[in-house]
C-alpha positions in Angstrom: -10.2 47.8 -57.3 -6.4 46.3 -57.3 -6.8 45.7 -53.6 -10.6 44.1 -53.9 -8.6 41.7 -56.3 -5.8 40.6 -54.0 -8.5 40.1 -51.3 -10.3 37.7 -53.2 -7.8 35.9 -54.7 -6.2 35.6 -50.8 -9.0 34.5 -49.3 -9.7 31.9 -52.6 -6.0 30.9 -52.1 -6.6 30.6 -47.9 -9.9 28.7 -48.7 -8.2 25.6 -49.0 -7.6 25.8 -52.6 -3.7 26.2 -52.0 -1.3 24.2 -53.4 2.9 24.4 -53.3 3.0 26.8 -55.9 0.7 29.1 -54.5 2.2 29.2 -51.2 4.5 27.8 -48.6 3.8 24.7 -47.1 5.4 22.2 -44.7 8.6 20.6 -46.3 7.8 17.1 -46.0 11.3 16.2 -44.3 11.5 19.2 -41.8 11.8 16.4 -38.8 15.2 15.2 -40.4 16.7 18.8 -39.4 15.9 19.5 -36.1 19.2 19.5 -34.1 19.7 18.1 -30.3 15.9 19.0 -29.9 15.0 15.9 -32.4 12.3 13.4 -30.8 14.2 10.1 -30.4 11.4 8.3 -32.5 12.8 9.7 -35.5 16.3 8.2 -35.0 15.4 5.0 -32.9 16.3 1.8 -34.2 13.2 -0.1 -34.1 14.6 -3.8 -34.8 13.9 -5.8 -32.0 15.5 -9.0 -33.4 17.8 -10.5 -30.9 21.6 -9.8 -31.1 23.3 -13.2 -31.7 26.6 -13.8 -32.5 27.7 -17.6 -32.9 30.0 -18.8 -30.0 29.4 -15.8 -28.0 26.8 -15.0 -25.2 25.9 -11.4 -23.9 27.5 -11.0 -20.3 27.4 -7.4 -19.1 26.3 -4.1 -20.6 27.0 -0.6 -19.9 25.0 2.2 -21.2 25.3 5.9 -21.4 21.7 7.4 -21.8 20.8 11.3 -22.4 17.5 12.0 -20.8 14.2 11.9 -22.9 11.9 14.8 -24.3 11.9 18.1 -21.7 10.2 21.2 -21.7 12.5 24.2 -22.7 14.8 26.3 -20.4 13.7 29.8 -19.5 15.5 31.8 -22.2 13.1 29.8 -25.2 9.9 30.3 -22.6 10.2 33.6 -22.2 10.7 33.9 -25.8 7.4 31.8 -26.7 5.5 34.1 -24.0 6.9 37.1 -24.9 8.5 37.8 -28.3 6.4 35.1 -30.3 2.4 36.4 -29.9 4.4 39.7 -31.2 5.5 38.0 -34.1 2.4 36.2 -34.7 0.7 39.2 -34.7 2.6 41.0 -37.4 2.1 37.8 -39.3 -1.7 38.2 -39.0 -1.5 41.3 -39.8 0.1 40.7 -43.1 -1.4 37.6 -44.6 -2.3 39.5 -47.7 0.9 38.6 -49.0 -0.1 35.2 -49.3 2.8 33.5 -48.9 1.9 30.9 -46.2 -0.3 27.9 -46.3 -1.2 27.1 -42.9 -2.6 30.5 -42.3 -5.8 29.1 -40.0 -2.8 27.4 -37.6 -1.0 30.3 -37.1 -3.9 32.2 -36.3 -5.5 30.1 -33.8 -1.8 28.8 -32.3 -1.2 29.3 -28.2 1.8 28.5 -26.4 1.7 24.5 -25.6 0.3 23.3 -21.9 3.9 21.4 -21.7 5.5 24.8 -21.7 7.6 25.9 -18.9 11.2 26.7 -18.1 12.1 23.9 -15.8 13.5 22.0 -18.3 11.5 18.7 -17.0 10.6 15.9 -18.6 7.4 15.2 -20.5 5.5 12.3 -21.4 6.4 11.9 -24.5 10.1 11.7 -22.8 9.2 9.2 -20.1 7.7 7.2 -23.3 10.8 7.5 -25.3 12.9 5.8 -21.9 10.2 3.3 -21.2 10.2 2.1 -25.3 14.3 2.0 -25.5 14.9 -0.2 -22.4 11.6 -2.4 -24.1 13.5 -2.9 -27.0 17.2 -3.3 -25.3 15.5 -5.9 -23.6 14.0 -7.8 -26.4 17.3 -7.5 -28.2 19.6 -9.0 -25.0 16.9 -11.5 -23.4 19.8 -13.6 -21.8 21.0 -10.6 -20.2 18.3 -8.2 -19.3 15.0 -10.2 -19.3 15.3 -11.6 -15.5 13.9 -10.3 -12.5 15.1 -7.6 -10.7 17.9 -7.6 -7.8 20.2 -4.4 -6.8 23.3 -6.8 -6.9 22.7 -7.4 -10.8 22.4 -3.7 -11.9 23.0 0.0 -10.8 21.4 3.0 -12.0 23.0 6.5 -11.8 21.6 9.8 -12.4 22.5 13.3 -12.2 20.6 16.1 -10.0 17.9 16.8 -12.6 14.2 16.0 -12.9 14.8 14.8 -16.0 17.5 12.8 -15.6 15.8 10.8 -12.5 12.8 10.5 -14.3 14.3 9.2 -17.4 16.2 6.2 -14.9 12.9 5.1 -13.3 11.4 5.1 -16.9 13.9 3.3 -18.2 14.2 1.1 -15.0 10.4 0.3 -15.7 10.7 -0.5 -19.2 12.9 -3.3 -18.1 11.5 -4.8 -14.9 7.9 -3.7 -15.3 5.6 -1.6 -13.1 5.8 -3.7 -10.2 9.1 -5.0 -10.1 10.6 -1.3 -10.5 9.3 -0.2 -6.9 12.2 -2.8 -5.9 15.2 -0.6 -7.5 17.2 1.2 -5.6 18.4 4.6 -7.1 21.5 6.3 -5.8 20.8 9.6 -4.4 22.6 12.2 -7.4 25.6 14.1 -6.6 25.2 18.0 -6.7 27.9 18.1 -9.3 28.5 14.5 -10.6 32.4 14.3 -12.1 31.7 11.3 -14.1 28.3 11.9 -15.7 29.1 15.4 -16.4 32.6 15.8 -15.9 32.4 19.3 -18.2 30.7 21.1 -15.4 33.6 20.7 -13.1 36.5 20.9 -15.9 37.4 24.6 -15.4 39.9 25.0 -18.2 37.1 23.4 -20.5 34.7 26.1 -19.3 37.1 29.4 -19.8 39.0 28.2 -22.8 35.9 26.8 -24.7 32.6 26.9 -23.5 32.8 30.6 -22.4 35.5 31.7 -24.8 34.6 34.3 -27.5 37.6 33.0 -29.4 36.3 29.9 -29.3 32.7 31.0 -30.7 34.5 33.1 -33.6 33.0 30.3 -36.6 30.1 30.2 -35.2 29.6 34.0 -34.7 31.0 34.4 -38.4 28.6 31.8 -39.9 24.9 33.7 -38.2 26.7 36.7 -39.5 27.3 35.8 -43.2 25.5 37.0 -45.8 24.1 33.2 -46.5 22.1 33.8 -43.1 21.5 37.3 -44.0 19.8 36.5 -47.0 17.7 33.2 -45.6 16.6 35.5 -42.4 15.5 38.4 -45.4 13.6 35.7 -47.5 12.0 34.2 -44.5 10.7 37.5 -43.5 9.3 38.7 -46.8 7.6 35.0 -46.7 6.1 35.6 -43.6 4.7 39.2 -44.9 7.0 41.2 -42.5 7.5 44.5 -42.8 11.2 44.3 -41.3 13.8 41.2 -41.4 14.0 39.1 -38.6 16.9 38.9 -36.2 18.8 35.6 -36.0 18.0 34.7 -32.7 14.4 35.4 -33.4 14.2 32.7 -36.3 16.8 30.1 -34.2 14.0 30.5 -31.7 11.1 29.7 -33.8 12.9 26.9 -35.0 14.2 25.6 -31.6 10.5 26.3 -30.5 9.1 23.9 -33.6 11.2 21.2 -32.7 9.9 21.2 -29.2 6.3 21.1 -30.2 7.0 18.0 -32.7 8.3 16.2 -29.9 5.1 17.0 -28.0 2.9 16.2 -30.3 2.9 12.7 -32.5 0.6 13.4 -34.4 0.3 17.2 -35.1 2.7 19.7 -36.7 3.5 22.7 -35.0 2.5 25.5 -37.3 6.4 27.2 -36.6 7.8 24.1 -38.8 5.5 25.2 -41.3 7.0 28.7 -41.9 10.4 27.2 -42.9 11.5 25.9 -46.3 14.0 22.6 -46.7 17.1 26.0 -47.0 15.9 27.3 -43.9 15.7 24.2 -42.0 19.1 23.2 -43.3 20.9 26.4 -42.9 19.5 26.5 -39.1 20.6 22.7 -38.3 24.2 23.9 -39.7 24.3 26.7 -37.1 23.7 24.3 -34.7 25.6 21.5 -35.5 28.4 24.1 -35.8 27.9 25.6 -32.6 28.0 21.8 -30.9 31.1 21.1 -33.2 32.9 24.0 -31.2 32.2 23.3 -27.8 31.6 19.6 -27.5 32.9 18.4 -30.7 36.7 17.9 -32.7 37.2 21.7 -32.9 39.1 21.4 -29.3 40.6 18.1 -28.2 40.3 18.6 -24.4 36.3 18.5 -24.9 36.2 15.2 -26.1 39.3 14.0 -24.1 37.9 14.7 -20.8 35.4 11.8 -21.5 38.2 9.7 -20.7 36.7 9.1 -17.4 33.9 8.2 -18.5 35.3 5.5 -21.0 37.9 4.6 -18.1 35.0 3.8 -16.1 33.2 1.0 -18.5 36.6 -0.9 -18.8 36.7 -1.0 -15.0 33.4 -2.1 -14.3 34.2 -4.9 -17.4 37.6 -5.8 -16.0 36.7 -5.5 -12.2 36.2 -9.1 -10.9 34.1 -7.9 -7.9 31.4 -6.5 -10.4 30.9 -9.8 -12.2 27.6 -10.3 -10.4 26.5 -7.0 -12.2 24.8 -7.7 -15.4 24.0 -3.7 -16.2 25.3 -0.2 -15.8 22.9 2.4 -16.6 24.1 6.1 -16.8 21.7 9.0 -17.2 23.1 12.2 -18.0 23.1 14.8 -20.8 23.9 16.0 -24.5 27.2 17.4 -23.5 28.4 14.2 -22.4 27.0 12.3 -25.2 28.3 14.4 -28.2 32.0 14.4 -26.3 31.7 10.9 -25.7 31.4 10.3 -29.7 34.2 12.3 -30.1 36.4 10.2 -28.0 35.3 7.2 -29.5 36.1 8.8 -32.8 32.5 8.6 -34.3 31.1 10.9 -36.8 34.2 12.6 -37.4 34.3 14.5 -40.9 37.4 15.0 -43.1 37.3 18.7 -43.0 36.3 20.3 -39.7 33.2 22.5 -39.7 33.9 26.1 -40.3 31.3 29.5 -41.1 32.6 29.7 -44.9 32.1 25.6 -45.7 28.4 25.2 -45.4 27.7 23.9 -48.7 31.2 21.7 -48.9 29.3 19.8 -45.8 26.1 19.4 -46.7 26.8 15.5 -46.5 28.5 15.7 -43.2 28.5 13.1 -40.7 28.3 15.8 -37.8 24.6 16.0 -37.7 23.2 16.4 -34.5 19.5 15.8 -35.6 21.0 11.8 -35.8 23.5 11.9 -33.7 22.3 13.8 -30.6 19.0 13.5 -30.4 16.5 13.6 -27.0 17.0 10.1 -25.4 20.3 9.4 -27.5 22.4 6.5 -25.9 25.6 4.7 -25.7 26.0 1.3 -25.4 28.5 -1.6 -24.5 27.9 -4.8 -24.7 30.7 -7.3 -23.3 30.3 -11.4 -24.7 31.7 -14.1 -23.3 33.0 -16.2 -26.4 34.3 -19.7 -27.0 38.3 -20.3 -26.1 37.4 -17.9 -23.2 37.6 -14.9 -25.6 35.5 -11.8 -24.9 34.0 -9.4 -27.4 32.8 -6.3 -27.3 30.1 -4.3 -29.0 29.5 -0.9 -29.7 25.7 0.4 -29.7 24.7 4.2 -31.0 21.0 5.1 -30.9 20.4 1.1 -30.3 22.2 0.5 -34.1 25.8 -1.0 -34.2 28.5 1.0 -35.0 32.0 0.5 -36.2 35.0 1.9 -34.5 37.8 2.7 -36.4 40.2 0.0 -36.3 37.6 -2.7 -35.1 36.0 -3.4 -38.8 33.8 -6.0 -37.5 30.7 -5.1 -35.2 31.8 -7.6 -32.6 35.4 -6.4 -31.5 38.0 -8.1 -29.7 37.8 -6.7 -26.1 41.7 -6.9 -26.0 41.9 -4.7 -29.3 39.4 -2.4 -28.1 41.2 -1.5 -24.9 44.2 -1.4 -27.4 42.8 1.1 -29.4 41.9 3.7 -26.5 45.0 2.6 -24.6 46.8 6.1 -24.9 43.0 7.7 -24.2 42.8 5.8 -20.5 46.6 5.9 -19.7 46.8 9.5 -19.8 43.3 10.1 -18.4 44.8 12.6 -15.7 41.2 14.7 -15.4 42.8 17.3 -12.5 45.7 18.0 -15.0 44.2 18.2 -18.0 41.6 20.6 -16.8 43.3 22.4 -14.1 43.4 26.1 -15.1 47.3 26.5 -13.8 
């Protein structure tokens, strides 16, 4: 009799008489906590008003751009094809627990058509890059709204499909579908020491990227009582008779982000299984991981980005490059985060650690905001009255204020003075040599 009553009650609840009080539904701001797999549309600056400063004219632009939304790598691909259907089956078999509002979506879910293990740029990724370029053109019309000539612009990307196509889509956004056919794209290097410098920095790879010591804080966090309690609560909500391991939960969270990026008007059912607390904890685990390998935890991580900043300054200073209006580089998450670190952006007063999760709730180092798919950093050099040059720094198409340059438009001499130590001591071989 009791089983019959429970079954009828579940039928009523799942018969769309559900509410937040009766079941666990989608957290409305879930998209603010998707870490480095956040679709760019959630962080983009959609204000395309021209960026004008009295007495100044935009002269040159230098931009480094992360590729747009892509498909997963092999590990997540295998998880979605093999382990996720098992979890899906376990959830469906225990739906009498009545903890989910999206029963039908979980039941009918199948892996997305975009799924593959090639880390390939998707249709959404193409749209992201096209739109970024179109908006940049509207903001800086005198600089970017002109017919293409190979002497005017330089495009360079890493040896991957996702950056190659990102570069072409960005160029299409600037010049149009007909003019883009004239663009000459340089063939990529197998290991690019400028756009993916960390790949050839052996000291960083050994002492940070692959070091168990460097990842201790991350391991402590994912093994903490707080994380274990979250996993137990999530597993109970899903009606499972076992507790999910952290990697299963993290992979479901990551796949939720991918499906969110791929579908503008549809919410992934895997996003609906997480409440706000789950998402914030999983986001922090990712923020901590990237803080340790790409951020402020180790000086070498961000100081090696000096090669990229030095390139920008050499471009702005070189009289032989005066004819080039813009340089555009297409690269990856690791480059963007390290460059942000070198610029001193999003640095919190306290370090991210395994035991200060609640203290860092309002942290600046939040990868969902600073390193979404399509993230970008740009410098725009201005010629001003009295032969003065000034520089504007943009991140995610928004003006950012560097420490020491309170005004958005900073004196170029002051800018170079701020980073003089980093540039003058930029001996990449010395800082990256293991010996």
